[in-house]
VEXDREN-2710 file (C-alpha; in Angstrom, 1 decimal):
% VEXDREN-2710
k/r/px/py/pz
1/MET/218.6/233.0/24.1
2/ALA/217.5/233.1/27.4
3/ALA/214.1/231.5/27.9
4/SER/211.4/234.1/29.2
5/SER/211.1/234.1/32.9
6/ILE/207.6/235.9/32.5
7/ALA/205.1/233.3/33.8
8/THR/202.4/232.6/31.2
9/PRO/198.9/234.4/32.6
10/LEU/196.1/231.4/33.8
11/THR/193.4/230.7/31.3
12/ASP/189.9/231.0/32.4
13/LYS/189.4/227.3/32.6
14/GLN/192.6/226.8/34.3
15/LYS/191.5/229.9/37.0
16/ARG/188.1/228.2/37.7
17/GLN/189.9/224.6/38.4
18/LEU/192.4/226.4/40.8
19/GLU/189.7/227.7/42.7
20/LYS/187.7/224.2/43.1
21/LEU/191.0/222.7/44.4
22/GLN/191.4/225.8/46.8
23/ARG/187.5/225.3/48.0
24/ARG/187.8/222.1/48.1
25/LYS/190.9/221.6/50.5
26/LYS/189.7/223.8/52.3
27/TYR/186.5/222.2/52.6
28/SER/188.5/218.7/53.1
29/ASP/190.4/221.1/56.3
30/LEU/187.3/222.1/57.7
31/ALA/186.0/218.4/57.5
32/ILE/189.3/217.5/59.8
33/GLN/188.6/220.1/62.1
34/GLY/185.0/219.3/62.4
35/THR/186.4/215.9/63.8
36/ASN/187.6/217.6/67.1
37/ASN/183.9/218.5/67.8
38/SER/183.3/214.8/68.0
39/SER/185.9/213.9/69.8
40/ILE/185.9/217.1/72.6
41/ALA/182.4/216.3/73.5
42/SER/182.8/212.6/74.3
43/LYS/185.5/213.5/76.0
44/ARG/183.4/216.0/78.2
45/SER/181.1/212.9/79.0
46/VAL/183.9/210.8/80.3
47/GLU/184.8/214.0/82.6
48/VAL/181.3/214.1/84.0
49/LEU/180.9/210.9/84.5
50/TYR/184.2/209.2/85.0
51/CYS/186.4/211.9/87.0
52/LYS/184.9/212.2/90.5
53/GLN/184.0/208.4/90.5
54/LEU/187.3/207.4/90.0
55/GLU/189.2/210.4/92.0
56/GLU/190.6/212.0/89.2
57/ASN/192.0/216.0/88.8
58/LYS/191.3/216.3/92.8
59/SER/191.1/219.6/94.1
60/ILE/193.4/220.4/96.4
61/ASP/190.8/222.4/98.6
62/ASN/187.7/220.7/97.4
63/GLY/187.8/217.2/99.4
64/ASP/185.5/215.2/97.1
65/GLY/185.4/217.2/94.4
66/SER/187.5/217.0/90.8
67/LYS/188.4/220.0/88.9
68/GLU/186.9/219.6/85.3
69/TYR/188.3/221.3/82.1
70/PHE/186.6/219.8/79.1
71/LYS/183.6/222.1/80.4
72/TYR/185.3/225.3/79.1
73/PHE/185.0/224.7/75.5
74/VAL/181.8/221.7/75.9
75/PRO/179.6/223.7/78.2
76/LYS/176.7/221.3/77.6
77/ALA/177.7/217.4/78.5
78/PRO/176.6/215.0/75.9
79/LYS/175.4/211.7/77.0
80/ARG/177.7/208.9/75.1
81/SER/177.1/204.9/74.9
82/PRO/179.0/203.0/77.7
83/CYS/181.5/201.7/74.7
84/ILE/182.3/205.3/73.5
85/ASN/182.5/206.2/77.5
86/ARG/184.9/203.9/78.0
87/GLY/187.2/204.0/75.0
88/TYR/187.5/208.2/75.4
89/TRP/188.9/207.0/79.0
90/LEU/191.2/205.0/77.7
91/ARG/192.4/207.4/75.4
92/LEU/192.7/210.0/77.9
93/HIS/194.1/207.5/80.0
94/ALA/196.9/206.7/77.0
95/ILE/198.4/209.8/76.6
96/ARG/197.9/211.0/80.6
97/SER/199.7/207.5/81.5
98/ARG/202.7/208.0/78.9
99/LEU/203.2/211.6/79.9
100/GLU/203.3/210.3/83.8
101/GLN/206.1/207.6/82.5
102/ILE/208.3/210.1/80.9
103/ALA/207.7/212.7/83.6
104/ASP/209.2/209.4/86.0
105/TYR/211.8/208.9/84.1
106/THR/213.6/212.3/84.3
107/ASN/214.1/215.3/86.5
108/LYS/214.5/217.5/83.7
109/ASP/212.0/219.9/82.4
110/ILE/209.8/219.1/79.4
111/VAL/208.3/221.0/77.1
112/VAL/204.5/218.5/75.5
113/ILE/203.9/219.8/71.7
114/ASN/200.3/219.1/70.9
115/LEU/200.2/218.4/67.1
116/GLY/196.3/218.7/65.8
117/CYS/195.7/220.0/69.1
118/GLY/192.2/220.9/69.1
119/PHE/190.4/221.7/72.1
120/ASP/192.1/219.1/74.2
121/PRO/192.6/221.2/78.0
122/LEU/195.8/218.5/78.4
123/PRO/197.4/221.8/79.2
124/PHE/195.4/223.3/82.0
125/GLN/195.3/220.1/83.9
126/LEU/198.8/219.4/84.2
127/LEU/199.6/223.1/84.6
128/ASP/196.8/223.6/87.3
129/GLU/198.2/224.5/91.1
130/GLU/194.8/224.0/92.6
131/ASN/195.1/220.0/90.8
132/ALA/196.3/217.4/93.6
133/GLU/197.4/214.9/90.9
134/ASN/200.3/217.4/89.7
135/ARG/202.4/218.3/92.8
136/HIS/205.1/215.3/91.6
137/TYR/205.8/217.1/88.1
138/ALA/206.8/220.1/89.8
139/LYS/206.3/222.6/87.5
140/ARG/208.3/221.1/85.1
141/PHE/205.6/220.8/82.4
142/SER/205.3/223.4/79.8
143/PHE/203.2/223.2/76.5
144/LEU/203.0/224.1/72.7
145/ASP/199.5/223.3/71.1
146/VAL/199.5/223.5/67.2
147/ASP/196.6/223.6/65.0
148/TYR/195.2/224.8/61.8
149/ALA/194.8/228.9/62.0
150/ASP/190.7/228.8/62.4
151/LEU/190.6/226.5/65.1
152/ILE/193.5/227.8/67.5
153/LYS/192.2/231.7/66.9
154/ARG/188.4/229.9/68.7
155/LYS/190.2/228.2/71.0
156/THR/192.2/231.3/72.0
157/GLU/189.0/233.2/72.1
158/ILE/188.0/230.8/74.3
159/ILE/191.0/230.8/76.9
160/LYS/191.2/234.5/76.8
161/SER/187.5/234.8/77.5
162/THR/187.8/232.2/80.2
163/PRO/189.3/233.6/83.8
164/GLU/189.4/229.8/85.3
165/LEU/191.8/229.2/82.1
166/VAL/194.0/232.4/82.4
167/LYS/194.3/232.0/86.0
168/ILE/196.3/228.7/85.3
169/ILE/198.4/229.3/82.3
170/GLY/199.7/232.6/84.5
171/GLY/197.1/235.5/84.0
172/CYS/199.2/237.3/81.5
173/PHE/200.2/236.9/78.1
174/ASP/203.0/238.1/76.3
175/GLU/201.5/240.7/73.8
176/SER/204.4/240.8/71.7
177/LYS/203.8/237.5/70.5
178/SER/200.1/237.3/70.8
179/ASN/197.7/237.7/67.8
180/THR/194.6/236.4/66.1
181/ASP/196.4/232.8/65.3
182/GLY/197.5/232.3/69.0
183/PHE/199.5/233.7/71.9
184/SER/202.7/233.4/74.3
185/SER/202.4/233.2/78.3
186/ALA/205.3/231.7/80.6
187/LYS/204.6/227.7/80.5
188/TYR/201.9/227.5/77.8
189/GLU/201.5/228.5/73.9
190/VAL/199.3/228.3/71.3
191/LEU/200.2/228.7/67.6
192/ALA/198.6/228.4/64.0
193/CYS/200.3/226.1/61.7
194/ASN/198.9/223.8/58.6
195/LEU/201.0/220.5/59.5
196/ASN/200.2/219.4/55.8
197/GLN/202.5/221.7/55.1
198/PRO/206.0/220.2/57.1
199/GLU/207.9/223.2/55.6
200/SER/206.0/225.5/58.0
201/PHE/206.3/222.6/60.9
202/ARG/210.1/223.0/60.1
203/LYS/210.1/226.7/60.5
204/LEU/207.9/226.7/63.5
205/LEU/210.3/224.1/65.3
206/GLU/213.4/226.6/64.4
207/ASN/211.8/229.5/66.0
208/LYS/210.9/227.8/69.0
209/ARG/214.8/227.1/69.2
210/LEU/214.7/223.4/70.9
211/SER/217.6/222.0/70.3
212/ASN/218.7/221.9/74.1
213/ARG/219.6/218.2/75.0
214/ASP/218.3/219.2/78.7
215/LEU/214.9/220.1/77.6
216/VAL/212.8/216.9/77.1
217/LYS/210.0/217.0/74.0
218/VAL/207.5/215.1/73.9
219/PHE/205.1/215.3/70.7
220/ILE/202.0/213.9/70.5
221/ALA/199.4/212.8/67.4
222/GLU/196.0/211.8/68.8
223/VAL/194.5/211.1/66.1
224/SER/195.5/214.0/63.6
225/LEU/198.5/213.0/61.3
226/ALA/195.8/210.0/60.5
227/TYR/194.0/212.0/58.2
228/MET/197.2/213.0/56.5
229/LYS/198.8/212.3/53.5
230/PRO/201.4/209.3/54.4
231/ASP/204.2/211.5/53.4
232/HIS/203.6/214.9/55.1
233/ALA/202.6/213.0/57.9
234/ASP/206.0/211.1/57.8
235/ALA/207.7/214.7/56.9
236/ILE/206.5/215.8/60.4
237/ILE/207.6/212.8/62.4
238/SER/211.0/212.7/60.9
239/LEU/211.5/216.4/61.5
240/CYS/210.6/215.7/65.4
241/ALA/213.0/213.2/65.7
242/THR/215.9/215.8/64.5
243/LEU/215.5/217.3/67.8
244/PRO/217.7/215.7/70.9
245/SER/215.8/213.9/73.8
246/SER/212.5/213.7/71.7
247/HIS/209.7/211.1/72.5
248/PHE/206.6/210.7/70.4
249/LEU/203.3/209.6/71.1
250/ILE/200.6/208.7/68.8
251/LEU/197.1/207.1/69.3
252/GLU/195.7/206.5/65.7
253/GLN/193.2/203.6/63.9
254/LEU/194.8/200.7/62.7
255/ILE/193.4/198.0/60.0
256/PRO/195.2/195.1/61.4
257/GLN/193.1/192.3/59.4
258/GLY/193.1/194.8/55.8
259/PRO/190.4/197.2/55.0
260/TYR/187.8/194.8/54.6
261/GLU/187.4/193.4/58.4
262/PRO/183.9/194.3/59.3
263/PHE/184.5/197.3/61.7
264/SER/187.3/198.4/59.7
265/LYS/185.4/198.4/56.5
266/GLN/182.6/200.8/58.5
267/MET/185.6/202.9/60.1
268/LEU/187.0/203.6/57.1
269/LYS/183.4/204.6/55.2
270/HIS/182.5/206.5/58.5
271/PHE/185.0/209.2/57.9
272/ILE/185.2/209.3/54.0
273/LYS/181.7/209.8/54.5
274/ASN/182.6/213.2/56.7
275/ASP/184.9/214.3/54.2
276/SER/188.0/213.6/56.5
277/PRO/189.2/210.3/55.4
278/LEU/191.7/208.4/56.7
279/GLN/194.7/207.9/54.8
280/SER/197.8/207.2/57.0
281/VAL/195.8/203.8/58.2
282/LEU/196.1/202.6/54.7
283/ALA/200.1/202.7/54.2
284/TYR/200.4/201.8/58.0
285/GLN/197.6/198.8/58.5
286/THR/199.3/197.4/61.6
287/MET/201.1/197.6/64.8
288/SER/204.7/196.3/63.2
289/SER/204.5/198.5/60.3
290/GLN/203.9/201.5/62.5
291/VAL/206.9/200.1/64.7
292/GLN/208.8/199.8/61.1
293/ARG/207.7/203.4/60.2
294/PHE/209.1/205.2/63.4
295/THR/212.2/203.6/63.6
296/ARG/212.8/204.3/59.7
297/LEU/212.2/208.2/60.7
298/GLY/214.4/208.0/63.1
299/PHE/212.6/207.4/66.5
300/LYS/214.7/203.5/67.1
301/PHE/213.3/202.9/70.4
302/VAL/209.5/202.2/70.4
303/ASN/206.9/200.9/72.6
304/GLU/203.7/199.7/71.3
305/GLY/200.3/198.5/72.1
306/ASP/196.9/198.4/70.9
307/MET/194.3/199.7/73.3
308/TYR/193.2/196.6/74.4
309/GLN/196.8/195.8/75.8
310/LEU/197.2/199.3/77.3
311/TRP/193.1/198.6/78.9
312/GLN/194.5/195.0/80.1
313/SER/197.4/196.9/81.5
314/VAL/195.1/199.3/83.9
315/ASP/195.5/197.7/87.8
316/SER/192.5/195.5/88.6
317/ASP/191.3/197.4/91.1
318/SER/191.0/200.8/88.6
319/ARG/189.4/198.5/85.5
320/LEU/187.0/197.2/88.5
321/ARG/185.8/200.8/89.3
322/ILE/185.5/201.6/85.9
323/GLN/182.8/198.9/85.0
324/ASN/181.1/200.1/88.3
325/ILE/180.6/203.3/86.9
326/GLU/177.5/202.3/84.5
327/PRO/175.8/199.3/83.5
328/PHE/178.0/197.7/80.4
329/ASP/177.4/194.8/78.7
330/GLU/179.4/195.8/75.2
331/LEU/182.5/193.6/75.7
332/GLU/182.7/192.3/72.1
333/GLU/182.7/196.0/70.6
334/PHE/185.1/197.1/73.5
335/GLN/187.4/194.6/72.2
336/LEU/186.2/195.9/68.3
337/PHE/187.1/199.2/68.5
338/SER/190.5/198.4/71.2
339/HIS/192.6/196.1/68.4
340/HIS/192.1/199.0/65.8
341/TYR/194.0/201.7/67.8
342/ILE/197.2/201.5/68.3
343/ILE/198.9/203.7/71.1
344/LEU/202.8/204.2/70.2
345/HIS/206.1/205.9/72.4
346/GLY/208.7/206.2/70.8
347/ALA/212.2/207.5/71.5
348/ASN/215.0/208.6/69.7
349/PHE/217.4/208.0/72.8
350/GLU/217.9/204.8/74.5
351/CYS/214.7/204.8/76.7
352/ASP/213.7/202.6/79.8
353/PHE/209.8/202.0/78.9
354/SER/209.1/200.7/82.6
355/HIS/205.5/199.6/81.6
356/LYS/206.4/197.6/78.3
357/PHE/203.4/196.2/77.0
358/VAL/203.3/192.0/76.5
359/ASP/204.1/190.6/73.6
360/ARG/200.8/188.5/72.6
361/PRO/201.3/184.8/71.6
362/LYS/201.6/184.1/68.1
363/VAL/199.5/181.8/65.8
364/GLU/201.9/179.4/63.6
365/SER/200.4/179.1/60.2
366/LEU/197.6/176.5/60.1
367/SER/196.0/174.6/57.0
368/SER/193.0/175.7/55.5
369/LEU/189.7/173.9/54.9
370/ASN/187.7/175.2/51.7
371/ALA/184.2/175.7/51.9
372/HIS/181.3/176.8/49.6
373/PHE/179.7/180.2/51.1
374/THR/176.6/181.4/49.5
375/LYS/174.3/184.5/50.5
376/LEU/171.3/183.6/52.0
377/LYS/167.9/184.5/50.5
378/TYR/166.8/186.1/53.4
379/SER/168.1/188.1/56.4
380/ILE/167.1/188.4/60.1
381/ASN/167.9/192.0/61.3
382/ARG/168.4/191.2/65.0
383/LYS/171.6/190.5/67.4
384/PHE/171.9/188.3/70.7
385/GLY/168.2/186.9/69.7
386/SER/168.6/182.7/70.0
387/ALA/167.6/180.9/66.9
388/VAL/166.8/177.0/66.7
389/TYR/166.2/174.3/63.9
390/ASP/162.8/172.7/64.1
391/ALA/162.9/169.3/62.7
392/GLY/159.1/168.8/63.1
393/GLU/158.3/171.9/60.5
394/GLY/162.0/172.1/59.1
395/ASN/161.8/175.9/59.7
396/ILE/164.3/178.3/61.6
397/ILE/162.5/179.4/64.6
398/TYR/163.9/182.7/65.8
399/PHE/163.3/184.9/69.1
400/GLY/164.0/187.8/70.9
401/GLY/167.3/190.2/70.4
402/CYS/167.3/193.6/69.9
403/ASP/166.6/195.2/66.2
404/PRO/167.8/197.7/68.2
405/CYS/165.4/198.1/70.7
406/ARG/164.9/195.0/72.1
407/VAL/161.8/192.3/71.1
408/ASN/159.8/189.7/71.9
409/ASP/158.2/188.6/68.6
410/ILE/159.0/185.1/66.9
411/GLN/160.0/184.9/63.3
412/ARG/159.9/180.9/61.4
413/VAL/161.7/181.0/58.1
414/ASP/161.7/178.2/55.7
415/PRO/165.3/178.0/54.8
416/GLN/165.3/176.7/51.7
417/THR/162.5/179.7/50.1
418/GLY/163.7/182.4/52.2
419/GLU/159.9/182.8/53.4
420/LYS/159.4/184.9/56.9
421/ILE/156.8/184.4/58.9
422/GLU/156.1/186.4/62.3
423/ILE/154.2/184.1/64.4
424/ASN/151.4/185.8/66.9
425/CYS/151.7/184.6/69.6
426/MET/149.3/184.4/72.9
427/ASN/151.1/185.8/76.2
428/SER/154.4/186.1/75.0
429/PRO/157.4/186.9/77.0
430/SER/159.2/190.4/78.0
431/ALA/161.5/191.8/75.3
432/ARG/165.0/190.4/76.0
433/MET/168.4/190.0/74.8
434/CYS/171.0/187.4/75.5
435/HIS/168.6/184.2/76.1
436/THR/168.8/180.9/75.1
437/VAL/166.0/178.5/73.0
438/VAL/166.2/175.1/72.8
439/ALA/164.2/173.0/70.6
440/TYR/162.7/169.9/71.9
441/PRO/164.6/166.5/70.3
442/HIS/160.8/165.7/68.3
443/GLY/160.0/168.7/67.8
444/GLY/156.4/170.9/68.5
445/LYS/157.7/173.1/71.5
446/LEU/160.9/175.7/72.5
447/PHE/162.1/176.0/76.0
448/LEU/163.1/179.7/76.7
449/LEU/165.4/180.2/79.8
450/GLY/166.7/183.5/81.4
451/GLY/168.1/186.7/79.4
452/ARG/168.4/190.3/80.0
453/LYS/166.6/193.7/79.5
454/GLY/169.0/195.9/80.4
455/PRO/172.8/195.3/81.0
456/ILE/172.4/194.4/84.5
457/GLN/168.6/193.5/84.4
458/GLY/168.9/190.0/84.3
459/PHE/165.6/187.2/83.9
460/SER/165.3/184.6/86.1
461/ASP/162.2/183.1/84.1
462/THR/161.3/180.2/81.2
463/TRP/159.1/179.7/79.1
464/LEU/157.6/176.5/77.1
465/PHE/156.4/177.6/73.4
466/ASP/154.2/175.6/71.6
467/TYR/154.0/175.5/68.1
468/GLU/150.0/174.0/67.2
469/SER/148.6/176.5/69.1
470/LYS/150.9/179.4/69.4
471/GLN/150.8/179.8/72.8
472/TRP/153.9/180.7/75.2
473/GLU/153.1/179.1/79.1
474/GLN/155.6/180.3/81.4
475/GLY/157.8/177.5/83.1
476/PRO/159.7/177.6/87.0
477/ASP/162.0/180.3/87.5
478/LEU/165.7/179.9/87.2
479/PRO/167.4/179.5/90.7
480/GLU/169.1/183.0/89.8
481/THR/168.8/185.5/87.1
482/ARG/171.3/184.2/83.9
483/PHE/171.8/185.9/80.5
484/ARG/174.5/185.2/78.0
485/HIS/174.8/181.6/79.3
486/CYS/174.5/178.5/77.2
487/ALA/171.6/175.8/77.2
488/LYS/171.7/172.5/75.0
489/PHE/169.3/168.9/75.4
490/ILE/171.8/166.1/76.7
491/SER/169.3/163.7/76.5
492/GLU/165.6/163.3/75.4
493/ASP/164.9/164.3/78.9
494/GLN/167.3/166.6/80.3
495/ILE/168.9/170.1/79.5
496/LEU/172.4/171.2/80.3
497/LEU/172.5/174.9/81.4
498/PHE/176.2/176.2/81.4
499/GLY/178.2/180.0/82.6
500/GLY/176.9/183.2/81.7
501/ASN/176.6/186.4/83.5
502/THR/174.8/185.0/86.9
503/ARG/175.5/184.3/91.1
504/GLY/174.2/181.0/90.2
505/ALA/176.4/177.6/90.1
506/GLN/178.6/177.0/86.7
507/PHE/176.5/173.9/85.4
508/LEU/172.4/173.5/86.0
509/ILE/170.0/170.5/84.7
510/PHE/166.6/170.8/84.1
511/GLU/163.9/168.2/83.6
512/PRO/161.1/169.1/81.9
513/ALA/159.1/166.3/83.3
514/SER/159.5/167.3/86.7
515/ARG/159.7/171.3/86.0
516/ARG/162.5/171.3/88.1
517/PHE/166.2/172.7/88.2
518/LYS/168.9/170.7/89.7
519/ASN/172.6/171.2/90.6
520/CYS/175.5/169.2/88.7
521/LYS/178.2/167.5/90.5
522/PHE/181.2/168.8/88.6
523/GLU/185.1/168.3/89.2
524/GLY/188.1/168.2/86.9
525/ALA/188.5/171.9/85.5
526/LYS/189.3/175.0/87.7
527/MET/188.4/177.3/85.2
528/LEU/185.1/176.0/85.2
529/GLU/184.5/176.1/89.0
530/SER/182.6/179.7/88.2
531/PRO/180.5/180.7/85.7
532/LEU/182.3/182.0/82.3
533/ILE/180.3/184.8/80.5
534/SER/179.2/184.0/76.6
535/ALA/181.2/181.3/76.1
536/SER/180.1/178.8/73.5
537/MET/178.7/174.8/74.2
538/ASP/177.5/172.0/71.9
539/TYR/176.4/168.5/73.0
540/ASN/176.5/165.5/70.9
541/ILE/174.0/163.1/72.2
542/GLU/174.9/160.4/70.4
543/CYS/178.7/160.5/71.5
544/ASN/177.7/162.0/75.1
545/LYS/180.3/164.4/74.6
546/GLY/180.0/168.3/74.8
547/VAL/182.4/171.1/74.5
548/ILE/182.6/175.0/76.3
549/ILE/184.6/176.9/74.5
550/GLY/186.2/180.6/75.2
551/GLY/183.8/183.1/77.5
552/SER/184.9/185.2/80.4
553/HIS/184.9/185.7/84.2
554/ASP/185.9/189.2/84.9
555/GLY/184.5/190.9/81.7
556/THR/188.4/191.6/80.8
557/HIS/190.4/188.4/80.0
558/VAL/189.1/185.7/77.6
559/SER/189.4/181.9/78.2
560/ASN/191.1/180.2/75.1
561/THR/190.7/176.7/76.6
562/LEU/188.7/174.0/75.0
563/PHE/186.9/171.4/77.3
564/VAL/185.3/168.2/76.2
565/PHE/183.0/166.9/78.5
566/SER/180.1/164.1/79.2
567/CYS/177.6/164.2/81.2
568/ARG/175.6/161.2/82.8
569/GLY/173.4/161.5/85.5
570/LYS/173.9/164.8/86.9
571/GLU/177.6/164.3/87.1
572/ILE/180.0/166.5/85.0
573/SER/182.9/164.5/83.7
574/ILE/186.4/166.8/82.0
575/LEU/187.3/164.5/79.5
576/LYS/190.2/166.6/78.0
577/GLU/191.2/170.5/77.6
578/PHE/193.8/171.9/75.5
579/SER/194.6/175.7/74.7
580/HIS/195.3/177.4/71.8
581/PRO/195.6/181.4/70.9
582/LEU/192.7/181.3/68.2
583/LEU/190.5/179.2/70.9
584/GLN/190.3/182.8/72.5
585/ARG/186.8/183.5/71.9
586/TYR/184.0/185.7/73.8
587/GLY/180.6/185.3/72.0
588/SER/181.2/182.7/69.5
589/LYS/179.1/179.8/68.6
590/VAL/180.0/176.2/68.0
591/THR/178.3/173.0/66.5
592/PHE/179.5/169.3/66.6
593/LEU/179.6/168.1/62.7
594/ASN/180.5/164.8/63.7
595/ASP/182.0/162.6/67.0
596/ARG/185.1/164.2/66.2
597/GLU/184.7/167.4/64.3
598/ILE/183.5/170.5/65.6
599/LEU/183.1/174.3/64.1
600/ILE/184.0/177.2/65.6
601/ALA/182.2/180.7/64.5
602/GLY/182.7/184.5/65.0
603/GLY/183.1/186.1/68.6
604/THR/185.9/188.7/70.0
605/SER/188.9/188.1/71.4
606/SER/191.5/189.6/73.8
607/ASP/194.6/189.5/72.0
608/ARG/193.5/189.7/68.2
609/LEU/191.0/190.3/65.8
610/PHE/190.0/188.0/63.7
611/GLY/190.1/188.4/59.8
612/ARG/189.1/186.1/56.7
613/HIS/191.0/183.5/57.2
614/ASN/190.4/182.7/60.9
615/ALA/187.1/183.8/62.1
616/ILE/185.7/180.3/61.5
617/ILE/187.9/177.5/62.4
618/LEU/187.1/173.6/62.4
619/VAL/188.8/171.7/65.3
620/ASN/189.1/167.8/65.8
621/ILE/188.6/167.6/69.4
622/GLU/190.9/164.3/69.5
623/THR/194.0/165.1/67.3
624/GLU/193.4/168.6/68.7
625/ASP/194.3/169.3/65.1
626/ILE/192.7/172.9/64.1
627/LYS/191.9/174.3/60.4
628/GLU/190.9/177.4/59.5
629/VAL/187.5/178.1/57.2
630/PRO/188.1/181.1/55.4
631/ILE/185.5/183.3/54.7
632/ALA/185.0/183.5/51.0
633/PRO/186.3/187.1/49.5
634/GLU/183.2/188.2/47.7
635/ILE/181.5/187.8/50.8
636/TRP/184.1/189.1/53.2
637/GLU/184.9/191.9/50.8
638/HIS/181.1/193.4/49.3
639/TYR/178.8/191.4/51.9
640/PRO/177.3/192.9/55.4
641/LEU/179.2/190.8/57.5
642/PHE/179.6/190.9/61.6
643/LEU/180.0/188.1/63.4
644/VAL/178.8/189.1/66.7
645/GLY/175.4/188.1/68.4
646/PHE/175.0/186.0/65.5
647/GLU/173.8/182.3/65.5
648/LEU/174.9/179.2/64.2
649/LEU/172.7/176.4/63.1
650/LEU/173.4/172.9/61.6
651/LEU/170.3/171.7/59.7
652/PRO/169.8/168.1/58.8
653/ASN/171.2/167.9/54.9
654/ASN/174.7/169.4/56.9
655/GLU/174.3/172.7/55.9
656/ILE/175.3/175.2/58.1
657/LEU/173.9/178.7/58.6
658/ILE/174.8/181.7/60.0
659/ILE/172.3/184.3/60.4
660/GLY/171.5/187.1/62.6
661/GLY/174.2/189.4/64.5
662/GLY/175.7/192.7/63.8
663/ALA/177.3/195.4/65.9
664/THR/177.7/198.9/66.8
665/CYS/181.0/200.4/65.6
666/TYR/181.8/202.6/68.5
667/GLY/181.1/205.7/67.4
668/PHE/181.2/205.0/63.0
669/GLY/177.3/203.8/63.1
670/SER/175.7/200.1/63.0
671/VAL/176.2/197.1/60.2
672/TRP/174.0/193.9/60.7
673/ASN/175.0/190.5/59.8
674/GLN/172.9/189.3/56.7
675/GLY/173.7/185.5/57.0
676/PHE/175.0/183.1/55.0
677/GLN/175.2/179.5/54.2
678/ILE/178.5/177.2/54.6
679/LYS/179.2/173.5/53.0
680/LEU/182.0/171.8/54.0
END
C-alpha cells in the first residue's frame, strides 16, 4: 500500500514553536543588518577627518576639495576615537587597494559583487567621473550590490532620492528590473538575496550570466560572511569559485590565540550581546585556517595578511600623514585590533599578487617554566599609571593613570591583606598618565617624572612625594617633555631615564642631591641612538647591569632586541644585545629575578598576538635562553586580564605582582586587568 502524501497538520504547540523560530531568525537577521549602521557611521567619521588631508577622492573641478559619498547614507558625521578612525581607514584601504591591484593586473572589464554590501558607497566612488582617482580605471568597473531585502529596500530609496548618486550611475534605471527589492542601471545593480540561503545565491549568479572568461569577477565580503554558519558561508565562497576569472576579497575577524585571548574574548562577547554572534570565526580562527579554507573551496591562489601587515605595507609618507591627522597614542590597542582582522585575496586562476604580504618570522618551540598563579584579593582599575613597592612601609604605591579619565591621586595597597587606602595629599601634581614613579632605595620618598595629558601634551615637570608628611614638592623640570619612558635608580644617588616620546636625549641621569639632570656618554648600539617609545627597562644595582627591551622609534615598527648595559659614572656601555621574535614588545614590563634572569610580561607586537604561553617569558641574559611562563588556564580563560598599561612589581619575598592595566578593545568595550601574583 502506498504511503499517504497528505501532510500531517501541525499541532498548536508545533505552530507556536515554528512562529518562535521564525521570529528569532527575523530578529537575528535584523541584528546583523544593524551592524551596518555602526560600521557605516565609523567610515563616515573617517571620510570627514581623513579624505581631504590625504587628498583622497579629489574632485576634478574643485581644486583642493575631496568628494564625499558616505554623507548620503550618514548625514550627521559621528566622532570616533583615533584608534577606531585609523582602523576603519585601514578597512577602506584594504578593499580599495586590492581592487586597484586587480585593475592594474588586467585590461578586461571588471564586475564587483559586494556580498552583504550594506550602505557601502564603493560603487559611487569608483563610477564617479568627477572623481580624479578613477581616470585610470577607464570605465571598466561595474557593480552588483547584494544584501538582505529590508536593507536593500532602504538603500534603494536613499539612492533614488539623491540626485548626486543618480547622476553617478547614469541617471536612468531599467524599470523592468527595478522593484522594491532593488534596481538596475547600466553600471550598477542592487539586488536582495539572503546569503544564508546558498541556493538563492546560486540562482542569482545564474541569472546574472557571469560565466564569460573575459569578464573579471571580484567578490567582496567585508565582515558579512562572518555572521553566517560556516557551512553556509563556505557554500557561498564555493559558488563564487565556480565562475571563471574570479577573485574573492574577504575581510573578517580572527582569533589567532583562541577565544580566551583577552581581546578575542571581549570581541566575541560584544557580538553575542548585540545578537549578531560571529560564527565563521570559531571555525576559521587563524590566517592559516583561512588559507586552507579558500584553497579547499576553489580559490587556489591566495595572498593573505592581517591588518597590521597591511598597515606596514602602506608607504611611509602616507603613514606619516595619517599619524599627523589627529593626536594618537593608542598603538597597543591598534595592534590588538589589527591582529584580529584578516584581509585575504583569493583567485581561482594563477594571479600575480604584486603586493605579496611578507611572511613573519616563526617562533620555534620553547621550553616552559611552570609557575603558580594566584588571583589578587584587590584590584586597581587604572591603566598607564605607575607603581612602586615602598620597602619602608611594605606597601604598594600607585600614582595617576586613567580610569578612564586621567587622575592624580595616590593609592596605597597592603599586598598581604589587600587593604586599599587613598592617600589625601597636599599640592598634588596635575592628573597624568604614561609617567614614571621611582621609590628611593631606603623608602620614605618617591620621585615622579614626566607623563602626559593629551596624546601630544607631554609634561616636563618632576615631583618629590614624602610619605610621612603626605606632601608633594615640585622638583626641577626635565630638559624636554617626556612620556612613555623608563626610569630606575642605578645607585643610591642616581636615577637613569631612558627613551620615551621626547625630543630630548635617549639617556639622562638625575642626581637628587644636586637636583640636576645630566646627559650620558653613550656608544655601542645604533638602535639606541634615538629614544625608543614604550620600551621596558630594569636595573640591577648589585651586579651593575641593566636591560632594555622593545619599544618603537616610529609608532609602527617595534624593536625585537634586548640590550644588556651597564652605567658607570655618566657613561653607558652596551655589554651585549640579541634579538628574538618574542622580544618584540611595545609597552611590556621587565624585572630582574637575579643577576642572570629577567622576567618580561605583556605588551603588544607588530608581528604577532601574544597568547597564554608567551605573554610572559623568562630570559637568561647570559645564555640568551628564553622560556615560556604559561598563564594558568583558570586565569587566562575566566579572569579579567589585559597585559596593557599594567605594572610589574617584584616584592622582597620574590613574589611577582601584576597590577593595574586594561584596554579599550576597539569598538567592543573596555576590559580592566584584575591583577594576579606569580610564584616561580
